[in-house]
C-alpha positions in Angstrom: -96.4 -85.4 -49.7 -95.3 -88.5 -47.8 -96.5 -92.0 -48.8 -97.2 -95.1 -46.9 -97.7 -98.8 -47.7 -100.4 -100.6 -45.8 -101.7 -104.2 -45.9 -105.3 -105.1 -45.3 -107.1 -108.4 -45.2 -109.9 -108.7 -47.8 -112.5 -111.4 -47.3 -114.9 -112.9 -49.8 -112.8 -113.2 -52.9 -113.3 -116.4 -54.8 -111.5 -115.9 -58.1 -109.1 -113.6 -59.9 -112.1 -111.6 -61.2 -113.0 -110.7 -57.6 -109.4 -109.7 -56.9 -109.3 -107.5 -60.0 -112.6 -105.8 -58.9 -111.2 -105.0 -55.5 -108.0 -103.6 -57.1 -110.0 -101.4 -59.4 -112.2 -100.2 -56.5 -109.2 -99.2 -54.4 -107.3 -97.5 -57.2 -110.3 -95.3 -57.9 -109.9 -93.7 -54.5 -108.1 -90.4 -54.5 -106.0 -91.4 -51.5 -104.5 -94.4 -53.3 -101.4 -94.3 -55.4 -101.5 -98.0 -56.4 -102.9 -101.3 -55.1 -102.1 -104.9 -55.5 -104.6 -107.6 -54.4 -103.6 -111.2 -53.7 -106.3 -113.8 -54.0 -104.3 -116.6 -52.2 -103.3 -114.4 -49.2 -106.7 -112.6 -49.1 -104.6 -109.4 -48.9 -104.4 -106.0 -50.4 -101.2 -104.1 -50.5 -101.9 -100.4 -50.9 -99.5 -97.5 -51.7 -101.2 -94.4 -50.3 -100.6 -90.7 -51.1 -100.7 -89.8 -47.4 -98.8 -90.9 -44.3 -102.0 -91.1 -42.3 -104.7 -92.8 -44.4 -108.2 -93.3 -43.2 -108.8 -97.1 -43.2 -112.6 -96.6 -43.2 -112.4 -95.2 -46.7 -110.8 -98.4 -48.0 -113.2 -100.5 -46.0 -116.2 -98.7 -47.5 -114.8 -98.9 -51.1 -114.3 -102.7 -50.8 -117.6 -103.4 -49.0 -119.5 -101.3 -51.6 -118.7 -103.9 -54.2 -119.6 -106.9 -52.0 -116.3 -107.8 -50.2 -115.2 -107.2 -46.7 -112.2 -105.7 -44.8 -112.3 -106.9 -41.1 -112.0 -104.5 -38.3 -108.4 -103.3 -37.6 -108.0 -105.4 -34.4 -108.9 -108.5 -36.3 -107.1 -107.6 -39.5 -104.1 -109.8 -39.2 -104.3 -111.7 -42.5 -104.9 -115.1 -40.8 -105.8 -118.1 -42.8 -108.1 -119.7 -40.4 -107.6 -122.4 -37.8 -107.8 -126.2 -38.5 -111.0 -126.6 -36.5 -112.8 -124.1 -38.7 -111.4 -125.7 -41.8 -112.6 -129.2 -40.6 -116.1 -127.8 -39.9 -116.1 -126.2 -43.4 -115.2 -129.6 -45.0 -117.9 -131.4 -43.1 -120.5 -128.7 -44.0 -119.4 -129.0 -47.7 -119.9 -132.7 -47.7 -123.4 -132.2 -46.1 -124.1 -129.5 -48.6 -123.1 -131.8 -51.4 -125.7 -134.3 -50.4 -128.4 -131.6 -50.1 -127.3 -130.0 -53.4 -127.4 -133.4 -55.1 -130.9 -134.1 -53.8 -132.2 -130.6 -54.9 -130.6 -131.0 -58.3 -132.4 -134.3 -58.8 -135.7 -132.6 -57.8 -135.0 -129.7 -60.2 -134.3 -132.0 -63.1 -137.3 -134.2 -62.3 -139.5 -131.1 -61.8 -138.4 -129.6 -65.1 -138.9 -132.9 -66.9 -142.3 -133.6 -65.5 -143.6 -130.1 -65.7 -144.1 -129.8 -61.9 -143.0 -126.2 -61.8 -146.1 -125.1 -63.7 -148.2 -126.5 -60.9 -146.0 -124.8 -58.3 -146.6 -121.5 -60.0 -150.3 -121.9 -59.7 -150.1 -122.6 -56.0 -147.9 -119.6 -55.0 -149.0 -116.1 -55.9 -146.6 -114.3 -58.2 -145.9 -111.4 -55.8 -144.9 -113.9 -53.1 -142.6 -115.9 -55.4 -141.0 -112.7 -56.7 -140.4 -111.3 -53.2 -138.8 -114.6 -52.2 -136.5 -114.5 -55.2 -135.5 -110.9 -54.6 -134.8 -111.6 -50.9 -132.7 -114.7 -51.7 -130.7 -112.9 -54.4 -130.5 -109.4 -52.7 -126.7 -109.7 -51.7 -125.8 -110.7 -55.3 -128.1 -108.2 -57.0 -126.8 -105.4 -54.8 -123.1 -106.3 -55.5 -123.8 -106.4 -59.3 -125.6 -103.0 -59.3 -123.0 -101.2 -57.0 -120.1 -102.6 -59.1 -121.9 -101.5 -62.3 -122.2 -98.0 -61.0 -118.4 -98.0 -60.6 -117.9 -99.3 -64.1 -117.0 -102.8 -62.9 -118.5 -106.1 -64.1 -118.8 -108.9 -61.5 -118.7 -112.6 -62.5 -122.4 -112.9 -61.5 -123.6 -110.0 -63.7 -125.1 -112.2 -66.4 -126.8 -114.7 -64.0 -128.3 -111.8 -62.0 -129.6 -110.3 -65.2 -130.9 -113.6 -66.3 -132.8 -114.1 -63.0 -134.3 -110.6 -63.2 -135.3 -111.2 -66.8 -137.1 -114.4 -65.8 -139.0 -112.4 -63.2 -139.9 -109.8 -65.7 -141.3 -112.6 -68.0 -143.4 -113.9 -65.1 -141.3 -117.0 -64.4 -140.5 -116.5 -60.7 -139.8 -120.2 -60.2 -137.1 -120.0 -62.9 -135.7 -116.9 -61.4 -135.6 -118.5 -57.9 -133.8 -121.6 -59.1 -131.3 -119.4 -61.0 -130.6 -117.5 -57.7 -130.3 -120.8 -55.7 -127.7 -122.1 -58.1 -126.0 -118.8 -58.3 -125.5 -118.9 -54.5 -124.5 -122.5 -54.7 -121.9 -121.5 -57.3 -120.6 -119.0 -54.8 -120.1 -121.7 -52.2 -118.4 -124.0 -54.6 -116.0 -121.3 -55.8 -115.2 -120.3 -52.3 -114.5 -123.9 -51.3 -112.4 -124.4 -54.4 -110.3 -121.3 -53.6 -110.0 -122.4 -50.0 -108.6 -125.8 -51.0 -106.0 -124.0 -53.1 -105.1 -121.9 -50.0 -104.5 -125.1 -48.0 -100.8 -125.2 -48.9 -100.3 -121.6 -47.8 -102.3 -122.2 -44.6 -100.1 -125.2 -43.8 -97.1 -122.9 -44.0 -98.5 -120.1 -41.9 -99.5 -122.5 -39.1 -95.7 -122.8 -38.3 -95.5 -119.1 -37.5 -94.7 -118.5 -33.8 -97.1 -116.3 -31.8 -95.1 -115.7 -28.6 -91.5 -115.6 -27.4 -89.8 -116.0 -24.0 -87.3 -113.1 -23.6 -84.9 -112.2 -20.9 -85.5 -108.6 -19.8 -84.3 -107.0 -16.6 -83.0 -110.3 -15.4 -86.4 -112.0 -15.7 -88.2 -114.3 -18.1 -91.2 -112.7 -19.9 -93.5 -114.4 -22.5 -94.6 -111.7 -24.9 -96.4 -111.6 -28.3 -94.0 -112.0 -31.2 -94.7 -108.5 -32.5 -93.2 -107.1 -29.3 -89.8 -108.8 -29.8 -87.0 -106.5 -30.7 -83.7 -107.0 -32.6 -81.0 -107.8 -30.0 -83.3 -109.4 -27.4 -82.2 -112.5 -25.7 -84.6 -115.3 -26.4 -85.0 -118.6 -24.4 -86.0 -121.8 -26.3 -86.8 -124.9 -24.3 -87.1 -128.5 -25.6 -90.1 -128.8 -27.9 -90.3 -125.0 -28.3 -90.7 -123.1 -31.5 -87.9 -120.7 -32.3 -89.6 -117.3 -32.7 -86.8 -115.3 -34.5 -83.8 -115.6 -36.8 -80.9 -115.4 -34.4 -77.5 -116.6 -33.2 -77.0 -119.1 -30.5 -75.1 -117.5 -27.6 -75.5 -120.4 -25.1 -76.6 -124.0 -25.1 -77.0 -126.7 -27.7 -80.0 -128.4 -29.3 -81.3 -130.6 -32.1 -83.4 -128.5 -34.5 -86.1 -129.5 -36.9 -85.6 -127.1 -39.8 -88.3 -128.7 -42.1 -90.6 -125.6 -42.1 -87.7 -123.7 -43.8 -85.8 -126.3 -45.8 -88.3 -129.1 -46.2 -85.6 -131.4 -44.9 -86.9 -133.9 -42.3 -83.5 -134.7 -40.8 -82.8 -132.6 -37.6 -79.7 -130.4 -37.4 -77.4 -129.9 -34.4 -77.0 -126.3 -33.2 -74.5 -124.9 -30.6 -72.9 -121.6 -29.6 -72.3 -119.5 -32.7 -74.8 -121.3 -34.9 -77.5 -119.5 -36.8 -81.1 -120.5 -36.3 -84.3 -119.6 -38.1 -87.8 -118.6 -37.0 -90.5 -121.3 -37.0 -88.1 -124.1 -36.7 -88.5 -126.4 -33.7 -86.1 -127.4 -30.9 -86.6 -131.1 -30.5 -84.1 -131.5 -27.7 -81.8 -129.2 -25.7 -82.0 -125.7 -24.4 -80.9 -122.5 -26.3 -80.3 -118.9 -25.5 -80.4 -116.8 -28.7 -79.7 -113.2 -29.7 -82.5 -112.0 -32.0 -81.1 -110.9 -35.4 -84.4 -110.6 -37.4 -88.0 -110.6 -36.3 -91.4 -110.8 -37.9 -91.6 -110.3 -41.6 -87.8 -109.7 -41.7 -87.0 -113.4 -40.8 -86.3 -116.0 -43.4 -89.7 -117.6 -42.7 -91.4 -114.2 -43.0 -89.9 -113.6 -46.4 -90.9 -117.1 -47.5 -94.5 -116.5 -46.5 -94.5 -113.1 -48.2 -93.0 -114.6 -51.4 -95.6 -117.3 -51.6 -98.5 -114.9 -50.9 -97.4 -112.6 -53.6 -96.4 -115.2 -56.2 -99.6 -114.7 -58.1 -98.7 -111.1 -59.0 -96.0 -112.4 -61.4 -98.3 -113.8 -64.0 -97.3 -115.9 -66.9 -98.7 -115.7 -70.4 -101.4 -118.3 -69.6 -102.7 -116.4 -66.6 -102.6 -113.1 -68.4 -104.6 -114.7 -71.3 -107.1 -116.0 -68.7 -107.6 -112.5 -67.3 -108.0 -111.0 -70.8 -110.4 -113.8 -71.8 -112.6 -113.1 -68.7 -112.7 -109.4 -69.6 -114.2 -110.0 -73.0 -116.1 -113.2 -72.3 -119.1 -111.6 -70.6 -119.6 -109.0 -73.4 -119.5 -111.8 -76.0 -122.0 -113.9 -74.0 -124.2 -110.8 -73.8 -124.1 -110.4 -77.5 -125.0 -114.1 -78.0 -128.0 -113.6 -75.7 -129.2 -110.6 -77.6 -128.8 -112.4 -81.0 -130.7 -115.4 -79.5 -133.6 -113.2 -78.7 -133.5 -111.3 -81.9 -133.4 -114.4 -84.0 -135.7 -116.7 -82.0 -137.8 -114.3 -80.0 -137.6 -116.9 -77.2 -137.0 -115.0 -73.9 -136.4 -118.2 -71.9 -133.7 -119.3 -74.3 -132.1 -115.9 -73.9 -132.2 -116.3 -70.1 -130.7 -119.7 -70.4 -127.8 -118.3 -72.4 -127.0 -115.7 -69.8 -127.4 -118.2 -67.0 -125.3 -121.1 -68.4 -122.2 -118.8 -69.1 -119.6 -119.6 -66.4 -117.1 -116.7 -66.3 -115.8 -117.7 -62.9 -114.6 -121.1 -64.2 -112.3 -119.3 -66.6 -111.0 -117.0 -63.9 -110.4 -120.0 -61.6 -108.7 -122.3 -64.2 -105.2 -120.8 -63.8 -104.9 -119.3 -60.3 -106.2 -122.4 -58.4 -103.6 -124.6 -60.0 -100.8 -122.0 -59.5 -101.7 -121.4 -55.9 -101.6 -125.1 -55.2 -98.3 -125.6 -57.0 -96.5 -122.7 -55.4 -97.7 -123.7 -51.9 -96.9 -127.4 -52.3 -93.4 -126.6 -53.6 -92.9 -124.2 -50.6 -93.6 -127.0 -48.2 -90.8 -129.0 -49.9 -88.3 -126.1 -49.5 -88.7 -124.8 -53.1 -89.7 -121.1 -53.3 -91.2 -120.0 -56.6 -91.8 -116.2 -57.0 -94.6 -116.4 -59.5 -96.7 -118.3 -62.0 -94.6 -117.0 -65.0 -91.6 -119.0 -63.7 -93.6 -122.2 -63.5 -94.6 -121.6 -67.1 -91.1 -120.8 -68.2 -89.7 -124.0 -66.6 -92.2 -126.1 -68.4 -91.1 -124.7 -71.8 -87.3 -124.3 -71.0 -84.9 -125.8 -73.6 -81.5 -124.7 -72.3 -80.0 -125.5 -68.9 -76.9 -123.7 -67.7 -75.2 -124.7 -64.4 -72.6 -123.0 -62.3 -69.9 -125.3 -60.7 -68.6 -124.0 -57.4 -71.3 -124.1 -54.7 -73.8 -125.7 -57.2 -72.5 -129.0 -58.5 -69.8 -128.9 -55.8 -70.0 -127.7 -52.2 -67.4 -124.9 -52.8 -65.2 -126.4 -50.0 -61.9 -127.9 -51.3 -60.6 -131.0 -49.5 -57.3 -132.8 -49.7 -57.9 -136.0 -51.6 -54.3 -137.3 -52.3 -51.0 -137.1 -50.4 -47.8 -137.9 -52.4 -44.6 -137.8 -50.3 -41.2 -137.4 -52.1 -37.5 -137.7 -51.2 -37.9 -139.9 -48.1 -40.7 -137.9 -46.4 -43.6 -139.8 -44.9 -47.3 -138.8 -45.4 -47.5 -137.6 -41.8 -44.4 -135.5 -41.9 -45.5 -134.0 -45.2 -48.9 -133.0 -43.9 -47.5 -131.6 -40.6 -45.1 -129.4 -42.4 -47.7 -128.2 -45.0 -50.4 -127.6 -42.3 -47.9 -125.8 -39.9 -47.0 -123.4 -42.7 -50.7 -122.9 -43.8 -52.3 -122.5 -40.3 -52.3 -118.7 -40.5 -53.6 -118.5 -44.1 -57.1 -117.5 -45.0 -57.0 -119.1 -48.4 -59.5 -122.0 -49.0 -56.7 -124.3 -50.1 -54.7 -123.5 -47.0 -57.7 -124.2 -44.8 -58.2 -127.5 -46.5 -54.6 -128.5 -45.7 -55.0 -127.6 -42.0 -58.4 -129.5 -41.8 -56.7 -132.6 -43.3 -54.1 -132.5 -40.6 -56.7 -132.0 -37.9 -58.7 -135.0 -39.1 -55.6 -137.1 -38.5 -55.1 -135.5 -35.1 -51.6 -134.3 -36.0 -49.7 -131.8 -33.8 -48.7 -128.6 -35.7 -45.6 -126.4 -35.1 -45.8 -122.7 -34.8 -43.7 -120.9 -37.5 -41.0 -118.5 -36.6 -41.8 -116.4 -39.6 -44.9 -116.4 -41.9 -45.3 -114.8 -45.4 -48.2 -115.0 -47.7 -47.1 -115.0 -51.4 -50.0 -113.3 -53.3 -51.7 -115.7 -55.7 -49.1 -118.4 -55.3 -49.0 -119.7 -51.7 -47.2 -119.3 -48.3 -43.7 -119.4 -46.9 -42.8 -120.2 -43.2 -39.7 -120.8 -41.2 -39.1 -123.6 -38.7 -35.8 -124.3 -36.8 -33.7 -122.6 -39.5 -35.6 -124.5 -42.3 -37.9 -122.8 -44.8 -41.1 -124.5 -45.9 -42.9 -123.3 -49.0 -46.5 -124.4 -49.8 -48.2 -123.4 -53.1 -48.6 -123.8 -56.8 -46.0 -124.8 -59.4 -44.9 -121.2 -59.9 -43.0 -121.5 -56.6 -41.0 -124.6 -57.7 -37.3 -123.9 -57.4 -35.7 -127.3 -58.1 -36.4 -130.8 -59.5 -39.1 -129.5 -61.8 -38.9 -132.4 -64.3 -39.4 -135.1 -61.6 -42.4 -133.3 -60.1 -44.1 -132.1 -63.3 -45.4 -135.6 -64.2 -47.2 -135.9 -60.9 -48.6 -132.4 -61.2 -50.0 -133.2 -64.7 -51.6 -136.3 -63.4 -53.3 -134.4 -60.6 -54.6 -131.8 -63.1 -55.9 -134.4 -65.5 -58.1 -135.7 -62.6 -59.6 -132.3 -62.3 -57.8 -131.5 -59.0 -55.5 -128.7 -57.8 -51.8 -129.5 -57.2 -50.2 -128.1 -54.0 -46.4 -128.4 -53.9 -44.6 -128.6 -50.6 -40.9 -127.7 -50.5 -38.3 -127.7 -47.7 -35.3 -125.5 -48.3 -36.1 -125.4 -52.0 -36.4 -129.2 -52.4 -39.9 -130.7 -53.2 -40.8 -133.1 -50.4 -44.3 -133.9 -51.6 -47.5 -132.9 -53.4 -51.0 -132.6 -52.1 -54.1 -132.9 -54.4 -57.1 -130.8 -53.5 -60.5 -131.1 -55.0 -63.9 -129.3 -54.5 -66.2 -131.9 -53.1 -68.9 -132.9 -55.6 -72.5 -133.2 -54.6 -73.1 -137.0 -54.7 -76.7 -136.8 -55.9 -76.0 -134.3 -58.7 -75.2 -136.9 -61.4 -78.3 -139.0 -60.8 -80.5 -136.0 -60.5 -79.2 -134.5 -63.8 -79.7 -137.8 -65.6 -83.3 -138.0 -64.3 -83.9 -134.4 -65.3 -82.7 -135.0 -68.9 -84.8 -138.1 -69.2 -88.0 -136.3 -68.2 -87.4 -132.9 -69.9 -86.2 -132.1 -73.4 -83.2 -129.8 -73.5 -81.4 -128.7 -76.6 -78.3 -127.8 -74.5 -77.0 -128.5 -71.0 -73.8 -126.7 -70.1 -71.5 -126.3 -67.2 -70.3 -122.7 -66.8 -67.3 -122.1 -64.5 -64.5 -119.7 -63.8 -62.3 -122.7 -62.9 -59.5 -124.0 -65.1 -60.2 -126.0 -68.2 -58.9 -129.4 -66.9 -61.0 -129.2 -63.8 -64.1 -128.3 -65.7 -63.5 -131.0 -68.3 -63.2 -133.7 -65.7 -66.5 -132.8 -64.0 -68.4 -132.3 -67.3 -67.2 -135.6 -68.6 -68.4 -137.3 -65.4 -71.8 -135.7 -65.7 -72.0 -136.2 -69.5 -72.6 -132.5 -70.2 -70.9 -129.7 -72.2 -68.7 -127.1 -70.5 -67.1 -123.7 -70.8 -64.3 -122.8 -68.4 -62.2 -119.8 -67.2 -65.3 -117.6 -67.4 -65.8 -114.2 -65.7 -69.3 -113.3 -64.5 -69.9 -111.1 -67.5 -69.0 -114.0 -69.8 -71.8 -116.1 -68.2 -74.3 -113.2 -68.9 -73.2 -113.1 -72.5 -73.7 -116.9 -72.9 -77.3 -116.5 -71.5 -78.0 -113.6 -73.9 -76.6 -115.6 -76.9 -79.1 -118.4 -76.3 -82.0 -115.9 -75.7 -81.2 -114.1 -78.9 -81.9 -117.5 -80.7 -85.4 -117.7 -79.0 -84.3 -120.2 -76.4 -85.8 -120.3 -72.9 -82.9 -120.4 -70.5 -82.7 -121.8 -67.0 -79.6 -121.0 -64.9 -78.8 -122.8 -61.7 -76.2 -121.3 -59.3 -75.5 -120.6 -55.7 -76.7 -117.0 -55.9 -73.3 -115.5 -55.1 -70.8 -114.7 -58.0 -73.3 -115.9 -60.6 -76.1 -113.6 -59.5 -76.0 -111.5 -62.7 -76.4 -114.6 -64.9 -79.3 -115.8 -62.7 -81.0 -112.5 -63.2 -80.5 -112.5 -66.9 -81.8 -116.0 -67.4 -85.6 -116.6 -68.0 -85.5 -118.6 -64.8 -82.8 -118.2 -62.2 -82.6 -121.0 -59.6 -80.5 -120.4 -56.5 -79.4 -123.5 -54.6 -78.9 -124.0 -50.9 -79.5 -120.5 -49.8 -81.0 -120.9 -46.4 -80.9 -117.6 -44.7 -79.2 -115.8 -47.6 -81.3 -112.7 -48.0 -79.8 -111.6 -51.3 -80.4 -115.0 -53.0 -84.0 -115.2 -51.7 -84.8 -111.7 -52.9 -83.0 -111.9 -56.3 -83.5 -115.5 -57.5 -86.7 -116.4 -59.4 -86.7 -119.8 -57.6 -84.8 -120.6 -54.5 -84.0 -124.1 -53.2 -83.7 -123.8 -49.5 -81.4 -126.8 -49.1 -78.5 -128.3 -50.9 -80.3 -131.2 -52.6 -80.1 -131.7 -56.4 -83.0 -134.1 -56.2 -85.2 -131.0 -55.8 -84.4 -129.9 -59.3 -86.0 -132.8 -61.4 -88.9 -132.7 -58.9 -89.3 -129.0 -59.6 -89.5 -129.5 -63.4 -91.9 -132.4 -62.9 -94.1 -130.1 -60.8 -94.0 -127.3 -63.4 -94.9 -129.7 -66.3 -97.7 -131.2 -64.3 -99.1 -127.7 -63.3 -99.1 -126.5 -66.9 -100.9 -129.7 -68.1 -103.5 -129.3 -65.4 -104.1 -125.6 -66.4 -104.5 -126.7 -70.0 -107.0 -129.4 -69.0 -108.8 -126.8 -66.9 -109.1 -124.4 -69.9 -110.0 -127.2 -72.3 -112.7 -128.6 -70.1 -114.2 -125.2 -69.2 -114.1 -124.0 -72.9 -115.8 -127.2 -74.2 -118.3 -127.2 -71.4 -119.3 -123.6 -72.0 -119.5 -124.0 -75.8 -121.8 -127.0 -75.5 -123.9 -125.2 -72.8 -124.2 -122.0 -74.8 -125.1 -123.9 -77.9 -127.8 -125.9 -76.2 -129.2 -122.8 -74.5 -129.3 -120.7 -77.6 -131.2 -123.4 -79.5 -133.7 -123.7 -76.7 -132.7 -127.3 -75.8 -131.3 -126.4 -72.4 -134.0 -124.6 -70.3 -133.0 -121.9 -67.8 -133.6 -124.1 -64.8 -131.1 -126.8 -66.0 -128.8 -124.1 -67.3 -128.6 -122.7 -63.7 -127.9 -126.1 -62.3 -125.2 -126.7 -64.9 -123.3 -123.5 -64.5 -121.6 -124.6 -61.2 -120.3 -127.9 -62.5 -117.1 -126.5 -64.2 -116.0 -125.2 -60.9 -116.2 -128.7 -59.4 -114.3 -130.0 -62.4 -111.5 -127.5 -61.8 -111.3 -128.3 -58.1 -111.1 -132.0 -58.7 -108.4 -131.6 -61.4 -106.3 -129.1 -59.5 -106.5 -131.1 -56.3 -103.9 -133.4 -57.8 -101.4 -130.6 -57.2 -102.8 -129.7 -53.8 -102.1 -133.3 -52.6 -98.5 -133.2 -53.8 
C-alpha cells in the first residue's frame, strides 16, 4: 500500500496543549500512519496510509475537537498580511480597555454584593440560557474532546462554570465563561506575537516570477516555475528561485537569507537565492531550485518545524500539563469533601491555569528561533537552545572556520640574485596549470601584480610534492622541501622560520638551484579573535580547543594567537573520538565547523554549528545550527540569545507556578471567590507574553 505525506493548515491553536490534541485526533484516524502538528506554523504534517487520502476526513476530525482546517483552495499555510495584523493589534488595545473596565466592575460588584441584586432582577432560566449560549463553543469542544479521550485546557473552567449553574449561581457561571473566552483571546494574541518572527520571514517569499517561454515574457505564479526555466529579474525585483546568472549583472540584497545588510555584486556565473532583492541591474537566471527546494524554502521549513525537537524543559512542560489537570481536579474534590463549600470548589477549578504552563516554553522558543533566523542563524529546535545554554566544551575546526580555507602568498624571499618579480613570474608560470590550492595562490599573487606569465613547454605534477615545468631549456620546480636538490643548509633556516610563523613554505628552484621561497598562509577571519574573547567572557567553558588536520606548527601559531588549546594532524575520525571522550565525562559539547570534512564531528557533538554555509544543502540539513554568513560575531550573539531564552523560560515557569499555587490556595480556603478566580486565571498568560516579548523584539 502506497503512502503519501500531506501538509494542512490548522487554525485556532493557541498553545502546545492544542497542538497535542490535534495530533491525537489525527492519529486516531485509520487513514493516518503518523502526524506532526506545529503550533508556530499552524501546520499539520500527516503521513497517510493511502496515496489518495480524503481531506474531508482530516477536516472533520480536527473540527470535531474545536479547531479548523481551511478549504483546500485557501489552505496555503499563510501567516496573515500586515494589515490584518495591525487591525488585530488595534482591536487588542481596545479590548484591553474594555477588559480592564469590566474587570473593575466585576471586582467592585463582588466586593459590594451587587451580583445578588442582579440575580433577583433576572430570572434564573434567562441567566442560565445566556451562560450556555455564551459558552456553547467551549462546552462543545470540551465534550467532543472528552468523548475521544482528550482533555482540553478549558475542561476545568467549563466544569466549574456548569457546576456554578447547577448550584443556582448563573451570574458566577456567566462571569467564568466571559473570562474563559477572554483567556482564549489573550492566549491567541500571545501565540500570534510569538509567530511575528516567522511571519516576518515568510513575507519575503516571492509570489510570481517573470519567465522566458517561447520567446516571450510571462509573469506566472511561483508554483508554476520549473527547474531550468529562464527567469528575468529587473531592478527592485525579488529573485523567485535559486539559480545561476546566465546574463547581466546586479547588486543583490541577500539579507533575507544571510541577515547581512551589505549588498553583494552578482554577474554571469554567480549563484543567487530566492527571496533576495535586486537593488540595481538586470539579470537573466537559469532556475536551479524552486519553491520549498530553495535555500529560503528550507529555512522556512526548518524554522516552522523547530518546535518538534523539544528540549528537556519543553518535554517537562508537556508532561506537567498532562498531570496538572488531574491534580487540580483532585484538589477540587478534596476541597468539597473537607469544606462542603461548592463555590470554593468551583473557584479551585476556575483559577487553575493549565494553558499558562503550556505557553511558558513554546512562546519563548518560537520567538528565539524566529528572531535568530532573521539574523541569519538557523536553529533546528528548542533542545539545541537548551544545550547551548548549558554547554561547557567548545571545539573548533580551523580550515573554513577560523580561516577562510583559501591560502594566500604572504611573503616572497628571492635568493641567488633573483628579484621578487622574476621569482613570482617563474613560480606562477610553472603553477598555472595546477589545481592545487597552493598553486592557485601563487598564480593569484602574480595576477594581483599584473605580471605576464610564460607558457611552459612541458608540465608535470609531482604528486603530494609540487610541479615541474620547462622554459627555454630551463627547468623550474615549485613545491615543498622534499623537492630540494641542492643548497639545503642555506635554505633550511628560512624554511624553519616560515613554519614557526604557522605558514607553508614553497621552494622555487631553477635547474636544481633554489632561487627563492614563497610563504603561504590560510587567511584568518579577522573578527574571530575578538568574538572568541567575548564568548569566553560571557559563557563559562571548561575547555576550548582547536581541532585541525593541519601540521602542528601551523596549529600552534593560530592557537597561541587565539589563546586556546589545540590538537593537530587529526583525521575526521580522530575529531569524533575527541567529542566522544568529552561526552563520556558528562560534558555538553559544541562543535563549530564549516560543515564539510568535519561533518561527522558536528553530528556527534551535542550541538553542531556550521558556519558560512549559504546555499550548502548538506550543511543546512545536517547541522543543528547553521550560520548563513561567515561572521564569527554571530557566535557570541547566539550563546547570549540561548542564555536569555532559557532564563526567560525559567521566569515563565517560576511566575506561573507561584501564581497558581497562591491562587489554588486562596480558592481552596474560600478566600478567592469564583468570580475573582475567573478574572485572575488569564493574568499569567499576559505575564508570559510580556516576559517573552523581550525575545520577540531582539
